[in-house]
N, C-alpha and C positions, 0 to 999 in steps of 0.2 A: 513445382518448386519443392525442394527438400526442406523438411522441418528440422531445426537443430535442437538437440536434446543434450544437456550438460549434466554429467554425473561425476562423482568422485571415482567410482569403479564401474566398469562395464564388463559383464561376464558373457562371453560368447558360448552359448550352449546351455539349454535348460534340462539337462539330464541329471543323473545321480550326483556327479561331482559338482556341476554348476549350481544346483539348488542348495546342496550342503555348504558350498563355498559362500553363497550369499547369506545363508542363515548364520554361519560362523562369523562372518564379517560384521553383520549388524548386531549380533549378540555382544561382540567385543566393543563395538563403537556405534551406538544407536544414532549418532549424529551424522555419520557419513551417508551419502546417497549412493545407492546400489541399483543397477539395472541388469536384467538378464535379457539377452537377445536370442530368440529361438526361431529357427527356420520353419519348424512344423507348426500346425495350427493349435497345438497345445504342448505343454512341457511334459517330460517324463514318458514319452511314447514307448521308448525301448524298455524302460523300467517296468512297465506293465506286462511285458512279455516274459520277463525273467522267471526262472524256476517254474516253467509251465504255468505261468500266471499266478504263482504263489509267492514269488520273490524270495529267493534264497539270498538273504542280505549279508550274511557273514558265516564264518566257520569257527569252531572252537580251537582250531590249531592254525592260526595265521602266522606263518613264518616266510622268510624270503625263499626258502627251499621249494616252496610250491609255485614259484614264478620263474619266468625266463625273460631275458631282455637286458639291455645295457643299463637299466636302472635297478637291476636286481639287488646288487650289494647295497646301494644307497637306500633301498626301500626299507631296510631294517630300522632306520631312524624313524620313518613314518609309522611303522608298525609298533615300535616301542612307545611312541607317544599316543597313538590311537590303536590300542589292542582290542581284542574282542569284547572284553568286559567294559572298556571305556565307551566303545561304539554303542553297545547295547544300552548302557546308561544314558547316553545322549538320546537315543531313540525313545527310551522310556520317558525321559523328560519332555519329549515332543508329543507324547501320548500314545506310543505304540507298545503293545504287549507282544512278546515274542516267545517262541519255544524252540527247543533243540531236538532234532530227530536222532535216531540211533546211529547215524553216520556222522554226527557232529555238525550238521548243517542247521542254521537258524532261519526261521520263517516267522512272519507275523502270526499271532495266535489265531487270527481269523482265516488264515491261509489265502489271503487275497492281496495281490501286489498293489491293488488300488489303495489299500490302507496305508502302505508305505508312502506312496505318492501323495496321498491326501494330507498326511501329517506334515510332509515337507511343504506342500502348497500352503497349508494353513499357517505354518510358521512364517513363510515369506509374506503372507498377507498381514499377519500381526506385526511384523517387523518393518512393514512399509517398503518391501523390496518391489520395485516396479518391473513388471514382466511384459515384454513385447513379443508376441507370437506372430508367425507368418512373415518374418523379416528375412528377406533374401539378401545376404551381404554381397556387395559388389566389390568393396575394397577395404583394406585395413592398412593404415600408414601412420608413421610417427608424425605428430603435429605439435611443434613447440616442445613443451615439457611433457606432453601427454600423447594421446592417440585420437585419430579420427576414424570412425567406423561408418562407412556409407552403405546404406541398403537401397532397395529400389525406391523407397519413398521418404527415407529419413537419414539424417546424419546424427551420429552420437559422438560427443566429445567427452573424453575422460582423462583423468590424471593417471589412472592405473587400469590395466587391461588383463583379463583372465581368459585364456583359451581353454575351453572345457567342452569342446563340441565333438569328442569321440573320434571314431575311426571309420573305415570303409565297411565294417561288418554290418550285416543286416540292412541293406539299402532300402528295403520296403518300409523300414521303421525310421528312415532318415539318415542312415550311415553313408558317409561319403569321405572324400580325401581333402576336404576344404581346410582342415586343421594343418595338413602338410603344406598346402599352398600358402596359408597365412604365415606360418612359422618360417618357412624357407624364404619368403619375401622379407621377413624381418631379420634375416641373417642366421637362422639356425640350420644346423645340419639335420638330416632326417633319414631314419631307417625306413625304407619303403614298406608300406603295408602289405601283409599277406594273410590269407584267411587262417583262422585257428579255432580250436574247439568246434570241430566240424567233422563230417564223415571223411574217410580217406579212400580215394580211388585206388583199386588194386588190380593186378593181372590175375585172372583165374579162368579156367575152362568150365568150372562148375558153379560159379557164384550166381549166375542168373537163375539157375534151378533152385536156389536157396532163398530167393526174394521173399521177404516178410517173416522169415524164421528168426527167432530170438533164442540165444543159448548162453548160459553162464559159462564163462571161459577165463582162463588166464591168457592175457594178450601180452606178448613180449615183442618189443621193437629192437631190431638189430641194425647196426650201421653196415657200411660196405665192407668192413673188415671182420664182420661177424661178432662184434662186441655189443653186449647188451646196453642199450641207451636208456630204456625205460620199460617197466612192466607194471601191469594193472590187472586186477581181477574184477569182473563184473559182467553185466549182460551185454552181449554183442548182438547187434542186429545186422542181418545180411540184406543188402539192397541189390539192385540191378548190376552195378559195377563197383560197388563200394561197401566198406564195413562202417558201421555206425554204433552208437551207444556211448555212454559216459566214459567208459574205460578207453574206447577208441578216440574220443574227443581229447582226452588227456594225452594220448600218444601223438595226436596231431600237432602239439606244440613243438615236437622234436623231429618230425618226419622230414626226409629229403628223398628226392627221386632215387629209386633203386635200393632204398632201405628195405628191410624185410619184416613183415609181421608174422609171428608164429602164434597160433591158437592152440592151447591145450584145452580140448573140449570137455575133459573130465578132470579138472585140477585136483579134486579130492580123492581120486582113485589112483593107486600106483600102477605101473606098467604090469607088474606080476599079477595083481588082482584083476586088472582088465583082461589080460590074456586068459586067465582062468574063466572069467565070465563068458568070453567069446567061445572058448572050447566047450563050455557047458551049453551055450546056445546052439553050437554046431550039432551037438548030440540031441538036444531037445527038439530042434527043428530040422532034423536030418533029411526028411522027405519033402520039406518045403523049399521053394525057390530061394536062391541066395540073397535076393533083395530083402528077405525077412531076417537075415542073420543078426542084425543089430537091434531088433525089436526089444524094447524094454531097456535098452542102453542109451540109444540116441533117438531123437525125433526122426520119423520115417525118411523124409527127404534128405535130412542131414546124414543119416546112415547110408543112404544110397550114394550121396556125393562122396563120402569117404571111400566106398567101394570103387567108384569111378576113378578117384585119385590113385587107387591101387591097381588101375587098369583091369578091374573086374567089371566088365561091361555086359557080359552075357548073363542077364538075369534069369534065363531059363535053367541055368545050372541049379543043382540041388545043393543044399548046405553041406551035405556029407562029402561033396567033391572038393571041398576047400583044402588046399595044401597048407602044411605048417608054415612055409615061407610066406604064404599070403596072409596068414593070421599075424605073423610077426610084423608085416608091413601095415596091416590094418591098425594094429596097436600103435605103431610109430606115427601113423598119420593122425589118429585121434589125439595123440599126445603132442603132436607137432605138425599141425596143418598150416602150410606156408602160403603166404600171399605177398608177392613182391609189390612194393609201393610204386604207384605212378605219380600221384600228387594229391594234395588236399583238395577237397571239393571247394567250390567258389564261395565268394563273400555272401551270396544269397543264403547259403546254409550255415554260415559261420556265426557263432555266438559272439566272438571277439576277433581281434586281429593282432597279429604280431607286428612290430614296427611302431614308429612314432618318433618324437624328437629324441635325439641322443641323450641318454641319461647323464653323461658327464657335463652337459650344458645346463643342468638344473641343480639348484641348491636344495637338497633334500630336507633341510630344516625349515624352509619357508615356501618351497615350490616356486621360488622366483628364478627367472632366467639369469644365468651368469653372463649372457651375451648382451642383453638389453635391460636397462633399469625400468622398474615398474611394470614388467611383463611377467605374468605368472601362468603356469601350465599345470593342469591336473587331469586325472582320469585317463581315458584311452588315448589321448593325444600324446602320451608318454610311451616310450618303448619299454613296456612292461606288460606281460600277459600271464595270468594265473590259470591254474587248473579249474575244472568244474567243482562247484561246492560252495560258492559264495566268495571266493577269493577275489574275483575281479570287481564285484560290487563293493567289497570291503575296501579295496584300494581306491576306488572311485570316491567313496565317502571320506576315507581317511586323508587322501590327498586334497580333497575339497576343503576339509576342515583345517588342514595345515595351511593351505593358501589363504583361506578366509581370515584366520586369526593373525596373519602376517600383513594384511592389507592396511 
């Protein structure tokens, strides 16, 4: 027999946005009863994995330009209310000391994601937020003036409901499509989830030989018409059949099948300077085999891959046999090594997901649904995804704060 639990507010999802929403609601009105329902055996499981376990919680340049999705334009209102300074002040008041790195990313001073989760948990305890973990939701429906949320063993009745249970990204940490199911059943339209901030599968004859290699490069994404969509500079990692690294993750927000990624493997060196270096190596290594040509310029296997891309596959040749036209092509490939896009890698490798409830159906000033009264939506359940660097956690916290103060 199901046990009935009555609350003023029920929040579905105990992640970054759900926890912050609960804290915000109770700080504004200590007399309302707030419950968080979490599917996992503990709250904040995904939060612990962010920033390689250090929790990159915000960035010093939070603007809508670093995001994509149907809520992009509206997100300005959220970021104006809760900018970086304001969010850091809120965390300081919760007991968290932070620092900013050279890239503008903010982390807890102790460099432990667990510290971020702990100050949120402690605040929930102080404010008497009730947390129910291990609750598998079976149904959510309107009930009178409020909502009925049934789990395997309990029923939760509330006047107001907050959907804050994320996306399909990182299924091992609890990511799934349940928010889509709940919101569609309640009448919302939904942009299907797709993996983002993840490696990109590409077509290449040489990429398997490069597995495990990392190189600093300028990565440029071109659309089907040859127009630049996005460019980033950073470390690129070569995998079996994909490109990875933070700069590639940022490109993954915009990729489509048959788009093209171009890598400039030496972005700080001009074509002319590179050509001079290669001619010098041809002279210095004249009696060595041609696979040594790019020694001192590129990592060994990467240099060999560049030669193969230029159809220089006979590595028994001597460096002094290299033609001027071959050197021209080698320079071109180093500065413009091309990888046609197949697709983004799956949700298992995705940090976030594109998609979510359509932005036009949400009031950005309150995060309340424009479709259904007393329904609020925040975090990854909304069609908004930011770049790497703390942008997505900032939106999770800021949207949770906005919803919480509106309850």
